C-alpha positions as CSV (number, residue, x, y, z in Angstrom):
1,X,0.0,0.0,0.0
2,X,2.9,2.3,0.7
3,X,4.0,2.0,-2.9
4,X,0.6,3.2,-4.3
5,X,0.0,6.7,-5.5
6,X,-3.3,7.1,-3.7
7,X,-4.3,10.5,-5.2
8,X,-3.5,9.2,-8.7
9,X,-5.4,5.9,-8.0
10,X,-8.4,7.7,-6.7
11,X,-8.5,10.1,-9.7
12,X,-8.1,7.2,-12.2
13,X,-10.9,5.1,-10.7
14,X,-13.2,8.1,-10.2
15,X,-12.8,9.3,-13.8
16,X,-13.3,5.8,-15.0
17,X,-16.7,5.6,-13.3
18,X,-17.8,9.2,-13.9
19,X,-17.8,10.0,-10.2
20,X,-17.7,13.8,-9.8
21,X,-16.0,13.8,-6.4
22,X,-14.4,11.4,-3.9
23,X,-12.2,11.1,-0.9
24,X,-9.9,8.3,0.1
25,X,-8.3,8.0,3.6
26,X,-5.9,5.2,4.6
27,X,-4.5,4.7,8.1
28,X,-1.5,2.5,8.3
29,X,1.5,2.2,10.7
30,X,0.1,5.0,12.8
31,X,-0.2,7.5,10.0
32,X,-3.2,8.6,8.0
33,X,-2.9,9.5,4.3
34,X,-5.7,11.3,2.5
35,X,-6.6,12.0,-1.1
36,X,-9.3,14.0,-2.7
37,X,-10.6,14.1,-6.3
38,X,-13.0,16.3,-8.3
39,X,-15.8,18.6,-7.4
40,X,-18.8,18.6,-5.1
41,X,-21.1,19.0,-8.1
42,X,-20.2,19.6,-11.8
43,X,-19.2,23.2,-12.1
44,X,-19.2,23.6,-8.3
45,X,-16.5,23.9,-5.6
46,X,-13.7,21.3,-5.4
47,X,-13.8,18.4,-2.9
48,X,-11.5,19.1,0.0
49,X,-10.3,16.9,2.9
50,X,-13.1,18.4,5.0
51,X,-16.0,18.0,2.6
52,X,-18.8,16.0,4.2
53,X,-20.4,13.2,2.2
54,X,-23.7,11.6,3.1
55,X,-22.9,8.3,4.7
56,X,-26.2,6.5,4.3
57,X,-26.2,3.3,6.3
58,X,-22.7,4.0,7.5
59,X,-24.5,6.1,10.1
60,X,-25.5,2.9,11.8
61,X,-22.1,2.1,13.5
62,X,-22.3,5.6,15.0
63,X,-25.7,4.9,16.5
64,X,-24.5,1.6,17.7
65,X,-21.5,3.3,19.4
66,X,-23.8,5.7,21.2
67,X,-25.9,2.8,22.4
68,X,-22.7,0.9,23.5
69,X,-21.7,4.0,25.5
70,X,-25.0,3.7,27.4
71,X,-24.3,0.1,28.1
72,X,-20.8,0.9,29.3
73,X,-22.3,3.4,31.7
74,X,-24.8,0.8,33.0
75,X,-27.8,2.6,31.7
76,X,-28.9,-0.4,29.6
77,X,-27.5,-3.9,29.0
78,X,-26.9,-5.5,25.6
79,X,-28.8,-8.6,26.8
80,X,-31.4,-7.0,29.1
81,X,-35.0,-6.9,27.8
82,X,-36.1,-3.4,26.7
83,X,-39.4,-3.6,28.5
84,X,-37.9,-1.4,31.3
85,X,-36.6,1.6,29.2
86,X,-39.2,1.2,26.5
87,X,-42.5,0.1,28.1
88,X,-44.4,1.8,25.2
89,X,-43.4,-1.2,23.0
90,X,-45.7,-3.5,24.9
91,X,-45.3,-7.2,25.3
92,X,-42.8,-7.5,22.4
93,X,-40.2,-5.6,24.5
94,X,-39.9,-8.6,26.8
95,X,-38.1,-10.5,24.1
96,X,-36.3,-7.5,22.6
97,X,-32.7,-6.6,23.5
98,X,-30.2,-3.9,22.5
99,X,-27.9,-6.7,21.2
100,X,-30.5,-8.0,18.9
101,X,-31.3,-4.5,17.6
102,X,-27.6,-3.8,16.8
103,X,-27.0,-7.2,15.2
104,X,-30.1,-7.2,13.0
105,X,-31.6,-10.2,14.8
106,X,-34.5,-8.4,16.4
107,X,-37.1,-9.8,14.0
108,X,-38.0,-6.4,12.7
109,X,-38.9,-5.6,9.1
110,X,-36.3,-4.2,6.8
111,X,-37.7,-0.7,6.4
112,X,-39.1,1.8,8.9
113,X,-42.5,1.9,7.2
114,X,-44.5,5.1,7.5
115,X,-41.6,6.9,9.2
116,X,-42.1,10.0,7.0
117,X,-45.6,10.4,8.5
118,X,-44.6,9.9,12.2
119,X,-44.1,13.0,14.3
120,X,-41.4,11.4,16.4
121,X,-39.4,8.2,16.9
122,X,-41.5,7.5,20.0
123,X,-44.7,7.8,18.0
124,X,-43.3,5.6,15.2
125,X,-42.1,2.9,17.7
126,X,-45.4,2.8,19.5
127,X,-47.2,2.0,16.2
128,X,-44.7,-0.1,14.2
129,X,-42.5,-2.2,16.4
130,X,-43.5,-5.9,16.5
131,X,-42.0,-9.2,15.4
132,X,-41.9,-9.8,11.7
133,X,-39.8,-13.0,11.9
134,X,-41.1,-15.4,14.6
135,X,-39.8,-18.9,14.8
136,X,-36.2,-18.6,13.8
137,X,-33.9,-17.0,16.4
138,X,-31.3,-15.9,15.8
139,X,-32.0,-15.1,12.2
140,X,-30.2,-12.2,10.5
141,X,-32.4,-9.8,8.5
142,X,-30.9,-6.3,7.8
143,X,-33.3,-3.8,9.4
144,X,-33.4,0.0,9.2
145,X,-36.3,-0.2,11.6
146,X,-34.1,-1.7,14.3
147,X,-31.8,1.3,14.2
148,X,-34.7,3.8,14.3
149,X,-35.7,1.9,17.5
150,X,-32.1,2.1,18.8
151,X,-32.2,5.8,18.2
152,X,-35.4,6.0,20.2
153,X,-33.8,4.1,23.0
154,X,-30.9,6.5,23.1
155,X,-33.3,9.5,23.3
156,X,-35.3,7.8,26.0
157,X,-32.3,7.1,28.2
158,X,-30.3,10.3,27.7
159,X,-33.1,12.8,27.5
160,X,-31.4,14.2,24.4
161,X,-32.3,14.1,20.8
162,X,-30.4,11.6,18.7
163,X,-28.7,14.6,16.9
164,X,-27.6,16.1,20.2
165,X,-26.4,12.8,21.5
166,X,-24.3,11.9,18.4
167,X,-22.8,15.3,18.3
168,X,-22.2,16.0,22.0
169,X,-21.3,12.6,23.4
170,X,-19.5,11.0,20.4
171,X,-18.3,13.4,17.7
172,X,-17.3,16.4,19.7
173,X,-14.8,14.5,21.8
174,X,-13.3,13.2,18.5
175,X,-13.2,16.8,17.3
176,X,-15.6,16.0,14.4
177,X,-18.2,18.5,13.3
178,X,-21.1,16.6,11.7
179,X,-23.4,17.5,8.8
180,X,-26.8,15.8,8.3
181,X,-29.1,15.1,5.4
182,X,-32.1,15.2,7.8
183,X,-32.0,17.2,10.9
184,X,-30.8,20.5,12.3
185,X,-28.3,22.7,10.4
186,X,-24.7,22.7,11.4
187,X,-21.5,24.6,10.5
188,X,-21.0,21.9,7.8
189,X,-23.1,21.0,4.8
190,X,-23.4,17.7,3.1
191,X,-22.6,17.4,-0.6
192,X,-25.2,16.5,-3.2
193,X,-25.3,13.0,-4.7
194,X,-25.3,12.2,-8.4
195,X,-26.8,9.6,-10.6
196,X,-24.5,8.5,-13.5
197,X,-26.1,7.3,-16.7
198,X,-23.2,5.9,-18.8
199,X,-25.3,4.9,-21.8
200,X,-26.5,8.5,-22.1
201,X,-23.3,10.1,-20.9
202,X,-25.2,12.1,-18.3
203,X,-24.5,12.9,-14.7
204,X,-27.5,14.2,-12.8
205,X,-27.6,15.7,-9.3
206,X,-30.2,14.0,-7.0
207,X,-31.6,15.2,-3.7
208,X,-31.1,13.1,-0.6
209,X,-34.5,12.1,0.9
210,X,-34.3,10.9,4.5
211,X,-37.1,11.4,7.1
212,X,-36.0,12.9,10.4
213,X,-37.4,9.9,12.2
214,X,-35.0,7.6,10.3
215,X,-31.9,9.8,11.1
216,X,-30.3,7.1,13.3
217,X,-30.1,4.7,10.4
218,X,-28.8,7.0,7.7
219,X,-28.6,10.8,8.3
220,X,-24.9,11.5,9.0
221,X,-22.5,13.2,6.5
222,X,-18.8,13.1,7.2
223,X,-15.4,12.9,5.4
224,X,-13.3,9.9,4.7
225,X,-10.8,11.2,7.3
226,X,-13.6,11.5,9.9
227,X,-14.4,7.8,9.2
228,X,-10.8,6.8,9.8
229,X,-10.8,8.7,13.1
230,X,-14.0,6.9,14.1
231,X,-12.5,3.5,13.2
232,X,-9.4,4.3,15.2
233,X,-11.6,4.9,18.2
234,X,-12.8,1.3,17.8
235,X,-9.3,0.1,17.4
236,X,-8.5,1.6,20.9
237,X,-6.1,4.2,19.5
238,X,-4.5,5.7,22.7
239,X,-4.2,9.1,21.0
240,X,-8.0,9.4,21.1
241,X,-10.4,9.8,24.0
242,X,-11.4,6.4,25.5
243,X,-15.1,6.8,25.0
244,X,-15.7,3.0,25.3
245,X,-14.0,0.4,27.5
246,X,-11.7,-2.1,25.9
247,X,-14.1,-5.0,26.6
248,X,-17.0,-3.2,24.9
249,X,-14.9,-2.3,21.9
250,X,-14.0,-6.0,21.4
251,X,-17.6,-7.1,22.1
252,X,-18.9,-4.8,19.3
253,X,-16.7,-6.5,16.7
254,X,-17.1,-10.1,17.8
255,X,-19.4,-12.1,15.4
256,X,-22.7,-12.7,17.2
257,X,-24.0,-14.9,14.4
258,X,-21.5,-17.8,14.6
259,X,-23.7,-20.9,14.4
260,X,-26.8,-18.8,13.7
261,X,-29.8,-20.3,11.9
262,X,-29.5,-17.6,9.1
263,X,-26.5,-15.3,8.8
264,X,-25.8,-12.2,6.6
265,X,-25.1,-14.0,3.4
266,X,-24.4,-11.6,0.5
267,X,-23.5,-8.7,2.9
268,X,-20.7,-10.1,5.1
269,X,-19.4,-13.1,6.8
270,X,-20.8,-12.2,10.2
271,X,-22.1,-9.3,12.3
272,X,-21.3,-7.8,15.6
273,X,-22.9,-4.9,17.4
274,X,-23.2,-2.3,14.6
275,X,-20.2,-3.7,12.6
276,X,-20.2,-6.1,9.7
277,X,-17.5,-8.8,9.9
278,X,-15.4,-9.7,6.8
279,X,-12.9,-12.5,6.9
280,X,-9.9,-12.4,4.7
281,X,-6.5,-14.2,5.0
282,X,-7.3,-15.2,8.5
283,X,-8.1,-11.7,9.7
284,X,-11.6,-10.5,10.7
285,X,-12.0,-7.0,9.3
286,X,-14.9,-4.9,10.7
287,X,-16.7,-2.2,8.8
288,X,-19.8,-1.0,7.1
289,X,-21.0,0.3,3.7
290,X,-23.6,3.1,3.1
291,X,-25.5,4.2,0.0
292,X,-27.8,7.1,-0.3
293,X,-29.4,9.1,-3.2
294,X,-26.4,9.1,-5.5
295,X,-23.7,8.4,-2.9
296,X,-21.6,5.4,-1.9
297,X,-19.3,5.3,1.1
298,X,-17.3,2.4,2.6
299,X,-15.2,1.8,5.7
300,X,-13.0,-1.2,6.7
301,X,-10.6,-1.7,9.7
302,X,-8.2,-4.5,10.5
303,X,-7.7,-4.9,14.2
304,X,-4.6,-6.9,13.8
305,X,-2.5,-4.5,11.8
306,X,-4.5,-1.3,12.7
307,X,-5.1,-0.6,9.0
308,X,-8.2,1.5,8.1
309,X,-9.5,2.2,4.6
310,X,-12.3,4.7,4.0
311,X,-13.8,5.9,0.7
312,X,-16.5,8.5,0.2
313,X,-18.1,9.3,-3.2
314,X,-20.9,11.5,-4.5
315,X,-22.2,9.2,-7.2
316,X,-24.2,5.9,-7.5
317,X,-21.2,4.5,-9.4
318,X,-19.0,5.0,-6.3
319,X,-19.6,1.3,-5.5
320,X,-17.7,0.4,-8.7
321,X,-14.9,2.6,-7.5
322,X,-14.8,0.8,-4.2
323,X,-14.7,-2.6,-5.9
324,X,-11.9,-1.6,-8.2
325,X,-10.0,0.0,-5.3
326,X,-10.2,-3.2,-3.3
327,X,-8.8,-5.1,-6.2
328,X,-6.0,-2.7,-6.7
329,X,-5.1,-2.7,-3.0
330,X,-5.1,-6.5,-3.0
331,X,-2.8,-6.6,-6.0
332,X,-0.4,-4.4,-3.9
333,X,-0.5,-6.9,-1.1
334,X,-3.1,-5.0,1.0
335,X,-6.2,-7.2,0.9
336,X,-9.3,-5.6,2.4
337,X,-12.2,-7.5,3.9
338,X,-15.1,-7.5,1.4
339,X,-18.5,-9.0,0.9
340,X,-19.5,-12.2,-0.9
341,X,-20.4,-11.7,-4.6
342,X,-18.6,-8.5,-5.1
343,X,-15.0,-9.8,-4.9
344,X,-15.2,-13.5,-4.1
345,X,-16.2,-15.1,-7.4
346,X,-19.5,-17.1,-7.1
347,X,-18.2,-19.2,-10.0
348,X,-15.8,-20.8,-7.5
349,X,-18.9,-22.5,-6.0
350,X,-19.3,-24.5,-9.1
351,X,-20.9,-24.1,-12.6
352,X,-24.3,-22.5,-12.8
353,X,-27.2,-24.8,-12.2
354,X,-31.0,-24.6,-12.8
355,X,-32.9,-22.7,-10.2
356,X,-34.7,-24.7,-7.5
357,X,-38.1,-26.0,-8.5
358,X,-41.0,-23.9,-7.5
359,X,-38.9,-20.9,-6.4
360,X,-40.8,-18.4,-8.6
361,X,-43.2,-16.2,-6.7
362,X,-43.5,-13.2,-4.5
363,X,-41.6,-12.9,-1.2
364,X,-42.4,-10.2,1.4
365,X,-40.5,-8.4,4.1
366,X,-43.0,-6.0,5.7
367,X,-44.2,-3.8,2.9
368,X,-41.2,-4.7,0.7
369,X,-41.7,-7.2,-2.1
370,X,-39.2,-9.4,-4.0
371,X,-40.7,-10.9,-7.2
372,X,-38.9,-13.9,-8.7
373,X,-40.1,-14.7,-12.2
374,X,-39.4,-17.7,-14.5
375,X,-39.7,-17.6,-18.2
376,X,-40.6,-20.5,-20.5
377,X,-37.0,-21.6,-20.8
378,X,-36.5,-21.9,-17.0
379,X,-34.5,-18.7,-16.7
380,X,-35.1,-16.7,-13.5
381,X,-35.1,-13.0,-12.8
382,X,-35.7,-10.7,-9.9
383,X,-38.1,-8.0,-11.0
384,X,-36.6,-4.5,-11.3
385,X,-33.1,-5.9,-10.6
386,X,-32.0,-8.4,-13.2
387,X,-31.4,-12.0,-14.2
388,X,-30.7,-14.6,-11.5
389,X,-27.9,-17.1,-12.0
390,X,-28.1,-20.0,-9.6
391,X,-25.2,-22.0,-8.2
392,X,-25.1,-25.2,-6.0
393,X,-26.3,-24.7,-2.5
394,X,-29.3,-22.5,-3.4
395,X,-27.2,-19.4,-3.7
396,X,-27.5,-17.0,-6.7
397,X,-26.1,-13.9,-8.3
398,X,-28.4,-11.1,-9.6
399,X,-27.0,-9.4,-12.6
400,X,-24.2,-10.4,-15.0
401,X,-22.4,-13.2,-13.2
402,X,-18.6,-13.7,-12.9
403,X,-16.3,-14.0,-14.7
404,X,-17.9,-11.7,-17.3
405,X,-19.2,-9.1,-14.9
406,X,-19.8,-8.0,-11.4
407,X,-23.0,-9.0,-9.8
408,X,-25.5,-6.5,-8.6
409,X,-26.4,-8.6,-5.5
410,X,-25.6,-12.0,-4.1
411,X,-28.4,-13.9,-2.4
412,X,-29.9,-17.3,-1.7
413,X,-33.1,-19.3,-1.4
414,X,-33.8,-21.1,1.8
415,X,-35.8,-24.3,1.9
416,X,-38.0,-25.5,4.8
417,X,-36.8,-29.1,5.1
418,X,-33.5,-31.0,5.7
419,X,-32.9,-31.3,2.0
420,X,-32.4,-27.5,1.9
421,X,-31.2,-25.7,5.0
422,X,-33.1,-27.6,7.6
423,X,-35.6,-24.9,8.7
424,X,-39.2,-25.3,9.7
425,X,-41.2,-22.4,8.4
426,X,-44.4,-23.0,10.3
427,X,-43.8,-19.8,12.3
428,X,-43.5,-17.8,9.1
429,X,-47.1,-18.3,8.2
430,X,-46.7,-19.2,4.5
431,X,-48.2,-22.7,4.6
432,X,-44.9,-24.3,3.5
433,X,-44.3,-26.8,6.3
434,X,-42.5,-29.9,5.0
435,X,-41.7,-31.0,1.5
436,X,-38.5,-29.1,1.0
437,X,-40.1,-26.2,-0.8
438,X,-38.5,-22.8,-1.0
439,X,-40.0,-20.6,1.8
440,X,-37.5,-17.7,2.1
441,X,-35.3,-15.6,-0.1
442,X,-32.4,-13.5,1.2
443,X,-31.2,-10.6,-0.9
444,X,-28.8,-7.9,0.4
445,X,-29.2,-9.4,3.8
446,X,-32.9,-8.9,3.9
447,X,-35.0,-12.0,4.5
448,X,-38.4,-12.2,2.7
449,X,-41.1,-14.8,3.3
450,X,-42.7,-16.5,0.3
451,X,-46.4,-15.5,0.0
452,X,-49.1,-17.9,-1.1
453,X,-50.0,-17.5,-4.8
454,X,-53.3,-15.7,-4.0
455,X,-51.3,-12.9,-2.2
């Protein structure tokens, strides 16, 4: 990595994918190197080291860290039922814990439905928090709703708004000034995202739309250098304030899903408390990715070497920059932990195979729908996303599969009998008990239950 020209590499990859502006920050051997490229918007001011990029879901580790600080102070336990601090949730809170919220095993739906119409997080929580995935615990299903609820917990315990808590308790001690895409104005402003249309050679600015209620799952905007500082906090860097105890820092990045019924396939190898876990060359990297309206940001940290890599971009094609960056770093001998499907070739699982019989249909996660269609020739597709290429083990790639292209998503079907993954789906209410039929689909970490045909 020391041999790489990081500014030149960032410029090359950003130009290649039509990204207007980007930042790259690498911390290695106790030193942080930063690089900036391009402009905040075509014809606008240049990107600087202090430019704030919308983080999208990379906000979640910040919310998780705030919650962990409360646990460190004894205000709430990771494994203690939330019926005490959140009685408004009713009977469900007896089985709900902070650890399940932060590790996406709380059984909540993927999206915070109707959040844009709720006057507060408390009001939203009172009307929308209930189990969506009974019967399989622990089962991973990525949930924005869980982090909205974590934000509500933080507000209930501290008496502060989530914005006040993240700024005063977490970022100010790290000397970071935040910007937000939803929330109060600050001395810093978030850059605009962009949608790149290569076939039409067009780059269009797009407005970020995030409801204030959903701020804890995606409202922060920071720089790549800020992300490195945050990761160094979690590495226990002695030059930074010790906001969390060493035991809590370790606990947050320990995989809680080892041996779980359903893990985060297609997103990571495991999940801690707010952190995704990526295994590479015997090392467990921790990190998170975040996409917004025309933005893509990425963070990875290696607790063994202390290496941190952060990338921020203001275009939807920033994900392609990240993928190419990881490849280039690996070629230089600095492999970075990454997700299944983007860099680990699914083709290594074996040659493509026909899709499992009877997998076509509609799958639901709350209000979200995944529609798997099959044409007359037996080819599968995921509506609005692309073609499905299946491999042994019920896993699949959506999009152009390796070696000819990068997949859009990696996912899998899950059967309800020992011939598949050994799950009984009676608790999922789809009428698929026994027979080895496909009862669930998992795409981008979200579980969705297959609906009866009449649905």
